[in-house]
C-alpha positions in Angstrom: 21.7 -2.9 -7.9 20.0 -0.4 -5.6 20.0 3.3 -6.6 18.7 6.1 -4.4 16.3 8.4 -6.4 14.4 11.5 -5.8 10.8 11.8 -7.1 8.9 15.0 -7.6 5.3 15.0 -6.3 3.1 18.2 -6.1 6.2 20.3 -5.4 7.6 17.9 -2.8 10.6 15.6 -3.0 10.0 12.0 -2.3 12.8 9.7 -1.3 13.0 6.4 -3.2 15.3 3.4 -4.0 15.2 1.8 -7.4 16.1 -1.9 -7.6 17.3 -3.3 -10.9 18.7 -6.8 -11.4 22.4 -6.9 -11.8 22.2 -9.1 -14.8 20.0 -6.8 -16.9 21.3 -6.4 -20.4 22.0 -2.7 -21.0 19.6 -2.5 -23.9 16.8 -4.4 -22.2 13.8 -2.6 -20.6 12.3 -4.5 -17.7 8.8 -4.8 -16.3 8.6 -3.2 -12.9 6.6 -2.6 -9.8 5.9 0.3 -7.6 6.0 -0.7 -3.9 3.7 1.1 -1.5 4.4 0.9 2.2 1.8 0.6 4.9 0.2 3.1 7.3 2.8 5.6 8.5 5.6 3.3 7.4 8.7 3.6 5.4 10.5 2.2 2.3 13.4 1.1 4.6 13.6 -1.9 7.0 10.1 -2.8 6.1 7.7 -5.0 4.2 8.3 -2.6 1.2 12.0 -3.4 1.2 11.3 -7.1 1.5 9.0 -6.9 -1.5 11.3 -4.8 -3.6 14.2 -7.2 -3.1 11.8 -10.1 -3.9 10.8 -8.7 -7.2 14.4 -7.9 -8.1 15.4 -11.5 -7.3 12.7 -12.7 -9.7 14.0 -10.5 -12.5 11.7 -7.4 -12.2 12.8 -3.9 -11.4 11.1 -2.3 -8.4 10.8 1.2 -6.9 10.1 1.6 -3.2 9.5 5.1 -1.9 8.4 7.0 1.1 5.0 8.7 0.8 5.0 12.4 1.7 5.3 13.0 5.4 6.9 9.6 5.9 10.4 8.4 6.1 12.9 10.6 4.3 10.4 12.3 2.1 9.3 15.9 2.3 6.0 17.0 3.6 4.5 17.6 7.0 5.5 14.7 9.2 2.6 12.3 9.9 0.0 14.3 7.9 -1.1 11.4 5.8 -4.1 11.8 3.6 -5.3 9.1 1.3 -5.6 11.2 -1.9 -2.2 12.7 -1.3 -0.9 9.2 -1.4 -2.8 8.5 -4.6 -1.1 11.5 -6.1 2.3 10.4 -4.9 1.7 7.0 -6.5 0.7 8.5 -9.8 3.8 10.8 -9.8 6.1 7.9 -8.8 4.7 5.9 -11.8 5.5 8.8 -14.1 9.0 9.0 -12.7 9.5 5.2 -13.1 8.1 5.1 -16.6 10.7 7.7 -17.7 13.7 5.6 -16.6 15.7 4.0 -19.4 15.8 0.6 -17.5 12.0 0.3 -17.5 9.4 -0.7 -20.0 6.8 2.1 -19.5 3.9 -0.2 -20.7 4.6 -2.9 -18.1 4.6 -1.2 -14.7 2.5 -2.7 -11.9 1.9 -1.7 -8.3 2.0 -3.7 -5.1 0.8 -2.2 -1.8 0.5 -3.5 1.7 -2.3 -2.7 4.1 -2.9 1.1 3.8 -0.6 1.0 0.8 -2.8 -1.8 -0.7 -5.9 0.4 -0.5 -4.0 3.2 -2.2 -2.7 0.7 -4.9 -6.2 -0.5 -5.7 -7.7 3.0 -5.8 -4.9 4.4 -8.0 -5.1 1.4 -10.4 -8.8 2.0 -10.6 -8.4 5.6 -11.8 -5.1 5.4 -13.7 -5.2 3.1 -16.8 -1.4 3.3 -17.2 -0.9 0.8 -14.4 -0.7 -2.7 -15.9 -1.4 -4.9 -12.9 -2.2 -4.6 -9.2 -1.3 -6.7 -6.2 -3.0 -5.9 -2.9 -1.6 -7.4 0.3 -4.0 -7.3 3.3 -5.7 -4.2 2.0 -9.1 -2.6 2.4 -11.8 -1.1 0.3 -14.2 0.8 2.6 -12.6 2.9 5.4 -15.7 3.3 7.5 -16.5 -0.5 7.5 -12.8 -1.3 8.0 -12.7 0.9 11.1 -15.9 -0.7 12.4 -14.2 -4.1 12.3 -11.0 -2.7 13.9 -12.9 -1.2 16.8 -15.5 -3.9 17.7 -18.1 -3.3 20.4 -20.0 -0.2 21.2 -17.5 1.1 23.8 -14.5 0.9 21.4 -16.5 2.3 18.4 -17.8 5.2 20.5 -14.3 6.0 21.6 -13.1 6.0 18.0 -15.9 8.1 16.6 -15.6 10.5 19.5 -11.9 10.9 18.5 -12.9 11.9 15.0 -15.4 14.4 16.3 -12.9 15.9 18.8 -10.4 16.2 16.0 -12.9 18.2 13.9 -13.8 20.4 16.8 -10.2 21.0 17.8 -9.3 22.0 14.2 -12.3 24.4 14.0 -11.5 26.0 17.4 -7.7 26.3 17.3 -6.8 26.0 13.6 -4.4 23.2 14.6 -4.6 19.5 14.3 -5.3 17.2 17.3 -2.6 14.6 17.4 -3.5 11.0 18.2 -1.8 7.7 18.7 -1.5 5.3 15.7 -2.8 2.6 18.1 -6.0 4.6 18.6 -6.5 4.7 14.8 -5.4 1.2 13.9 -5.0 -1.2 16.8 -2.2 -3.8 16.2 -1.7 -6.7 18.7 1.6 -6.4 20.6 3.2 -9.5 19.0 2.7 -8.1 15.5 4.3 -4.7 16.1 7.8 -6.1 15.5 6.8 -6.2 11.8 6.6 -2.4 11.6 9.5 -0.5 10.2 11.7 1.1 13.0 11.0 4.4 11.1 7.2 3.9 11.4 5.4 7.0 12.8 3.5 6.7 16.1 1.4 9.9 16.0 -0.9 11.4 13.4 -3.3 14.3 13.1 -6.9 13.3 13.5 -7.5 14.4 9.9 -5.5 11.3 8.9 -8.1 9.0 10.5 -10.9 11.0 8.9 -9.2 10.7 5.5 -9.0 6.9 5.9 -12.6 6.7 7.1 -13.8 8.4 4.0 -11.6 6.5 1.5 -13.4 3.9 -0.6 -11.3 1.8 -3.1 -14.5 -0.3 -3.3 -16.0 2.3 -5.6 -13.3 2.1 -8.3 -12.0 -1.5 -8.1 -14.3 -2.7 -10.9 -12.5 -0.2 -13.2 -9.3 -2.3 -13.0 -10.7 -5.0 -15.2 -9.7 -6.4 -17.6 -6.2 -5.7 -16.1 -5.1 -8.4 -13.6 -5.7 -7.9 -9.9 -4.4 -10.2 -7.1 -5.8 -9.9 -3.6 -3.7 -11.5 -0.9 -5.0 -11.6 2.7 -4.5 -13.5 5.9 -7.6 -15.7 6.4 -7.9 -14.5 10.0 -6.3 -11.0 9.9 -6.3 -9.4 13.3 -5.4 -6.0 11.9 -7.3 -5.4 8.7 -10.5 -7.5 8.6 -10.3 -10.2 6.0 -13.8 -9.3 4.7 -12.3 -6.2 3.1 -10.5 -8.2 0.5 -13.4 -10.5 0.0 -15.7 -7.5 -0.7 -13.1 -6.0 -3.1 -13.1 -9.4 -4.9 -16.9 -9.4 -5.1 -16.9 -5.9 -6.7 -14.0 -6.5 -9.1 -14.2 -8.1 -12.6 -14.0 -11.8 -11.7 -12.4 -12.9 -14.9 -9.3 -10.9 -14.2 -9.2 -11.1 -10.4 -7.7 -13.7 -8.2 -7.8 -13.9 -4.4 -5.5 -15.9 -2.1 -6.4 -16.4 1.6 -3.5 -17.6 3.7 -3.8 -19.6 7.0 -1.2 -19.5 9.7 -0.1 -16.0 8.9 -1.4 -12.7 10.3 -1.4 -9.4 8.3 2.2 -9.5 7.3 2.3 -12.3 4.8 5.6 -11.4 3.2 7.6 -11.2 6.4 9.7 -14.1 7.4 10.0 -15.3 3.8 6.7 -17.1 4.1 7.1 -19.6 1.2 3.4 -20.1 0.6 3.0 -16.3 0.0 6.1 -16.2 -2.3 4.9 -19.2 -4.3 1.4 -17.8 -4.7 2.7 -14.4 -5.8 5.3 -15.8 -8.2 2.9 -18.3 -9.7 0.4 -15.5 -10.3 3.0 -13.4 -12.0 4.1 -16.1 -14.3 0.5 -16.4 -15.5 -0.5 -12.8 -15.6 2.6 -10.6 -15.7 5.6 -12.7 -17.0 9.0 -11.3 -17.5 8.8 -11.9 -21.2 5.9 -11.2 -23.4 
């Protein structure tokens, strides 16, 4: 069962869809997951929708929603700032915990790419979140961007864009709009995995916000709660070392990492069975349906 919902976040209305298994007994409260979409993405026709349906098929409830400024949610279109997304995640958690179908003590979060960085950071500062799954995420925005813009020419072009954005804002009071490909390059053959609702232009402040964002600093706070880091072993979008460093900084006893070969940045697309088996096996061990 899929139910459209509206979530309040800092005075804005966020658009969401709640997935609940059809066979849920009416008096049973289910464990659930918040699903966080990627950079400038959407809850619809996307990795987020695939993941929400996956959890529902496995017996969990799931809430996918559009961050502010994305999809059908309110907020300035494309003005995506990391700590705004952290606030949206916390407010979505509060909304989900208040639903009669949901066990408020057993809510996890799964994020992909940008959403994974937000998932790790939010779990690190919000003890209400029971478990966290990061799919091809990152922990240090500056180091991530250095890997995404290799070579001095590309790096200079990127850092000049950040500086031009700051100068343009100071001189005009308006944002300099830049292409998503100038912020996060994605090979042509992978762009088909983006939601058709994905945004293609952002203010330069978005790139600066990502540059300054460091989930690395709070990932150790997640322990002893379980954390699963999933990453393509040769990710051409988000450098694989980002998840490796998150693992190195996290509490090892409660953290697992899965590196997948023959998949690139979108491990849940195409019903990749190895990804599904890894995620479902981890859930059975660390976040089973029944406790």
